[in-house]
LOTI-300424 format. One record per residue: x, y, z of N, C-alpha, C in turn; residue in three letters. Coordinates in steps of 0.001 Angstrom, whole numbers, padded with zeros to 6 digits, always signed. Layout:
XYZXYZXYZALA/...
//
This chain:
+000814-001199+000000+000000+000000+000000+000856+001262+000000MET/+001955+001251+000824+002843+002409+000858+003481+002634-000503LYS/+003818+001520-001147+004449+001630-002455+003482+002241-003468ARG/+002223+001862-003427+001200+002379-004331+000927+003856-004058LEU/+000844+004270-002796+000591+005682-002486+001801+006541-002851SER/+003017+006017-002746+004227+006744-003171+004208+006989-004666GLY/+003727+005997-005424+003619+006141-006880+002605+007220-007247SER/+001489+007258-006493+000485+008303-006743+001042+009701-006463TYR/+001826+009827-005402+002421+011135-005061+003379+011577-006159ILE/+004202+010657-006651+005130+010993-007738+004359+011367-008989ILE/+003313+010629-009312+002493+010926-010477+001847+012299-010356LEU/+001307+012620-009169+000702+013933-008953+001733+015051-009084LEU/+002923+014839-008559+003983+015848-008684+004373+016069-010142LEU/+004495+014984-010887+004831+015110-012299+003755+015867-013070LEU/+002507+015560-012781+001413+016257-013465+001354+017728-013066LEU/+001627+018025-011816+001578+019404-011351+002722+020233-011918ALA/+003854+019606-012178+005048+020327-012640+005222+020293-014153CYS/+004323+019667-014862+004510+019566-016303+004433+020939-016964ARG/+005144+021084-018043+005220+022349-018794+003952+022520-019623HIS/+003370+023691-019540+002193+023993-020337+002646+024740-021569GLN/+002795+024048-022684+003294+024683-023899+002220+025565-024512SER/+002671+026728-024995+001777+027652-025678+000972+028535-024766GLY/+001018+028306-023451+000236+029121-022529+001189+029905-021642LYS/+000885+031149-021432+001674+031975-020537+000882+032200-019274LYS/+001584+032223-018171+000943+032428-016885+000878+033892-016489ASN/+001199+034772-017407+001184+036190-017072-000008+036882-017731GLU/-000415+037954-017149-001532+038731-017683-000976+039687-018726ILE/-001533+039690-019932-001008+040596-020951-001210+042050-020549PRO/-000234+042864-020877-000295+044284-020576-000821+045020-021809ASN/-002084+045331-021807-002693+046005-022944-002090+047375-023184ASP/-001627+048039-022135-001039+049364-022293+000225+049331-023137ASN/+001063+048310-022978+002301+048258-023750+001999+048086-025236SER/+000991+047288-025571+000621+047116-026973+000071+048418-027544LYS/-000751+049124-026779-001311+050389-027249-000227+051429-027434LYS/+000716+051511-026467+001782+052500-026561+002690+052195-027747GLU/+002968+050912-027985+003808+050518-029105+003160+050971-030417HIS/+001863+050750-030561+001156+051187-031759+001129+052704-031871LYS/+001006+053393-030746+000933+054844-030753+002236+055475-031207SER/+003330+054841-030905+004630+055387-031276+005020+055068-032707LEU/+004370+054104-033319+004701+053729-034686+004499+054926-035606ALA/+005479+055108-036484+005434+056252-037391+004438+055982-038519LYS/+003483+056877-038721+002564+056716-039854+003300+057014-041165PRO/+002762+056603-042289+003428+056866-043571+003500+058358-043875PRO/+004514+058728-044613+004696+060121-044997+003853+060464-046218THR/+003634+061729-046430+002920+062185-047623+003896+062483-048757ILE/+005201+062475-048450+006220+062782-049445+006691+061518-050148PHE/+007204+061695-051364+007746+060555-052101+009123+060867-052671SER/+009742+061938-052196+011052+062344-052695+012149+061401-052212ASP/+013258+061395-052964+014412+060571-052643+015618+061472-052424THR/+016363+061187-051367+017593+061906-051065+018757+060983-051398LEU/+019697+061486-052213+020838+060688-052658+022048+061009-051774LYS/+022712+059960-051268+023898+060105-050431+025005+059270-051066ILE/+026151+059915-051372+027238+059187-052032+028602+059383-051368ASP/+028614+059906-050159+029865+060074-049422+029626+059681-047964SER/+030715+059639-047178+030556+059317-045760+029565+060285-045146GLN/+028582+059738-044433+027539+060609-043891+026868+059988-042674ALA/+026385+060886-041841+025468+060531-040758+024149+061180-041158ALA/+023155+060371-041427+021880+060860-041946+020833+060805-040830VAL/+020383+061975-040413+019317+062063-039414+017998+062192-040166PHE/+017038+061354-039816+015730+061489-040455+014695+061893-039413TYR/+013688+062610-039888+012687+063229-039025+011299+062989-039612TYR/+010271+063039-038775+008906+062941-039295+008493+064276-039927PRO/+007606+064195-040896+007056+065442-041440+005952+065938-040503ASP/+005425+067107-040772+004453+067718-039856+003171+066889-039734SER/+002718+066269-040809+001509+065446-040748+001752+064185-039912LEU/+002916+063574-040065+003248+062404-039247+003271+062791-037770GLN/+003863+063926-037465+003910+064390-036072+002509+064594-035507LEU/+001635+065178-036296+000261+065403-035829-000476+064086-035592GLU/-000229+063098-036441-000864+061788-036250-000343+061101-034991LYS/+000954+061227-034737+001532+060652-033514+000980+061387-032303ILE/+000911+062709-032384+000380+063518-031279-001061+063117-030954ARG/-001859+062838-031973-003262+062473-031766-003400+061121-031053ALA/-002411+060247-031198-002468+058927-030584-002013+058919-029126ARG/-001307+059951-028710-000716+059988-027370-001321+061115-026546LEU/-001259+060968-025234-001668+062102-024409-000551+063151-024473ASP/-000879+064376-024160+000031+065511-024339+001340+065340-023588THR/+001297+064913-022337+002532+064799-021563+003455+063712-022122SER/+002896+062609-022594+003714+061546-023183+004351+062024-024481THR/+003567+062660-025326+004091+063184-026590+005208+064185-026323PHE/+004974+065122-025415+005987+066137-025105+007260+065504-024561ASP/+007137+064501-023716+008309+063825-023150+009109+063110-024238ALA/+008418+062445-025143+009099+061720-026222+009805+062700-027163ILE/+009140+063784-027523+009759+064768-028411+010963+065433-027740MET/+010851+065682-026444+011955+066261-025676+013158+065315-025715HIS/+012906+064034-025505+013981+063039-025521+014656+062974-026888GLU/+013864+062915-027959+014440+062880-029307+015275+064130-029570TYR/+014777+065292-029190+015492+066540-029422+016886+066489-028808PHE/+016966+066079-027555+018261+066060-026878+019173+064941-027377TYR/+018609+063814-027771+019434+062745-028338+020052+063186-029660GLN/+019243+063776-030529+019740+064239-031828+020783+065339-031623VAL/+020518+066262-030738+021464+067356-030474+022797+066816-029958ARG/+022757+065844-029058+023981+065274-028509+024796+064569-029597TYR/+024139+063794-030439+024857+063084-031502+025466+064082-032485VAL/+024773+065173-032772+025355+066227-033616+026648+066763-032987HIS/+026624+067012-031687+027821+067517-030994+028971+066515-031081LYS/+028671+065242-030859+029705+064203-030937+030309+064165-032338VAL/+029462+064195-033352+029961+064160-034727+030814+065382-035043LEU/+030353+066551-034660+031109+067774-034943+032454+067791-034235ASN/+032505+067261-033029+033742+067293-032258+034709+066179-032640GLU/+034210+064942-032794+035095+063801-032979+035117+063232-034391TYR/+034181+063603-035206+034112+063106-036585+033783+064247-037545ARG/+034582+065314-037569+034227+066477-038401+034225+066198-039902PRO/+034884+065133-040335+034916+064828-041777+033658+064118-042265ARG/+032844+063647-041345+031608+062962-041733+030535+064011-041982ILE/+029952+063965-043155+028877+064902-043501+027639+064604-042673ASN/+027044+065639-042131+025769+065488-041425+024675+065866-042404ILE/+023788+064917-042649+022693+065118-043606+021382+065096-042826VAL/+020569+066120-043043+019255+066213-042402+018204+065792-043429GLU/+017631+064631-043244+016633+064105-044181+015238+064501-043698ALA/+014753+065588-044221+013415+066085-043879+012540+066062-045129ARG/+011303+065703-044931+010324+065704-046024+010749+064843-047209ASN/+011380+063707-046909+011712+062719-047934+011222+061364-047445VAL/+010982+060504-048385+010569+059153-048018+011697+058156-048204ARG/+012507+058349-049249+013534+057382-049592+014936+057967-049429TYR/+015865+057112-049014+017285+057451-048974+017991+056506-049941LEU/+018691+057080-050915+019416+056279-051897+020905+056418-051605LEU/+021510+055319-051169+022930+055310-050835+023700+054733-052017PHE/+024650+055518-052540+025476+055091-053674+026835+054659-053131ILE/+027182+053400-053347+028443+052855-052853+029593+053157-053823LYS/+030811+052933-053366+032008+053207-054165+032043+052369-055439ALA/+031482+051163-055411+031468+050307-056599+030280+050596-057525ASP/+029624+051738-057293+028472+052205-058087+027182+051429-057829GLU/+027198+050439-056929+025947+049782-056554+025209+050731-055604SER/+023955+050436-055346+023186+051334-054488+022251+050544-053573SER/+021863+051207-052503+020873+050648-051582+019830+051720-051324GLU/+018571+051329-051431+017459+052242-051218+016773+051886-049907LEU/+016594+052877-049058+015912+052666-047787+014636+053498-047779ILE/+013533+052837-047515+012225+053479-047406+012016+053857-045939ASP/+011996+055130-045635+011861+055575-044251+010501+055221-043648LEU/+009518+054935-044485+008222+054499-043963+008320+053125-043292ASP/+009380+052380-043582+009550+051067-042955+010243+051176-041599THR/+010697+052354-041250+011368+052565-039963+010322+052885-038910LYS/+010407+052201-037776+009413+052371-036712+009512+053739-036047PHE/+010736+054134-035687+010923+055388-034959+010702+056593-035847ASP/+010034+057615-035325+009835+058825-036120+011143+059569-036379PRO/+012105+059457-035463+013417+060074-035605+014444+058967-035631TYR/+015540+059173-036367+016560+058140-036381+017836+058597-037037GLY/+018800+057694-037038+020129+057967-037571+020613+056768-038369LEU/+021049+057053-039585+021714+056048-040406+023109+056579-040715LEU/+024096+055701-040666+025449+056098-041037+025820+055374-042324VAL/+026703+056033-043092+027067+055462-044389+028511+055762-044715PHE/+029179+054738-045178+030511+054830-045763+030379+054163-047132ASP/+030809+054814-048197+030634+054220-049530+031263+052832-049697PRO/+032154+052450-048780+032771+051123-048842+031891+050050-048192GLN/+030822+050465-047502+029972+049538-046740+028503+049803-047038LYS/+027667+048948-046493+026225+049193-046529+025865+050181-045427SER/+024812+050954-045615+024382+051859-044542+023908+051060-043332PRO/+023987+051695-042170+023584+051015-040939+022772+051977-040082SER/+021650+051478-039564+020850+052297-038658+021409+052148-037253GLN/+021579+053261-036554+022101+053268-035197+021034+053741-034231LEU/+021109+053242-033015+020245+053731-031949+020783+055081-031502GLU/+019951+056068-031385+020404+057388-030961+021048+057338-029577LEU/+020540+056492-028698+021070+056440-027343+022475+055840-027284THR/+022851+055036-028264+024172+054406-028292+025022+054909-029455ASN/+024605+055977-030081+025242+056420-031320+026717+056746-031150ALA/+027101+057311-030027+028501+057702-029845+029439+056507-030021GLU/+029149+055398-029387+030015+054224-029533+029776+053507-030857SER/+028531+053450-031307+028234+052744-032559+028863+053449-033761GLU/+028930+054763-033730+029604+055505-034807+031067+055093-034852ILE/+031675+054986-033674+033064+054555-033607+033276+053168-034186GLY/+032361+052244-033911+032481+050893-034456+032279+050884-035973PHE/+031297+051634-036451+031005+051633-037887+032157+052237-038685TYR/+032678+053356-038207+033754+054044-038915+035132+053703-038336PHE/+035274+052564-037684+036508+052204-036968+037742+052243-037855ALA/+037626+051845-039109+038805+051793-039974+039011+053080-040766ASP/+038289+054145-040418+038408+055386-041188+038889+056550-040330THR/+039613+056278-039278+040158+057374-038481+039800+057238-037024GLY/+039635+058343-036383+039371+058411-034946+038112+057623-034601LYS/+038152+056835-033532+037064+055890-033267+036079+056307-032203THR/+036184+057450-031633+035163+057828-030647+035602+058926-029745GLY/+034766+059223-028759+034980+060354-027877+036169+060158-026955ALA/+036591+058935-026713+037683+058708-025774+039052+058941-026404SER/+039137+059049-027703+040433+059259-028376+040702+060710-028601ASN/
//
């Protein structure tokens, strides 16, 4: 009898501890999904293309209609906080580039939808800014490489890694 009851206890423990595949034990956070959708950049009304054929740091921005659509999706304090953060991130990266990478052209991509990067071998890469989630962003380009999108918050070090073989590698040098 003891042997049989021990088997039942082991069986119950195994059943209680089994993995439930496909099911999560957490409550979904509806706010995070709503906020993620609210921050998504709506499509632009412009269809112009900006051509880049030299070393560059390309900052892209939303047009006024995109900004208004984002503003309509968010409450005022959230929108203001996000715009404040973008402003200071972009300003800081401009300062880093001007001080430590003065040979890199700073390109302001406003009111354009496409960025056409022309490489040294005459091949090209086209980037549709409507496919970028963030309303503001930074792409770096060296004609010897493909363009790369950088996070504004990590741009100082990422610029150094991207342009590592083309001179000074960052703020610490």
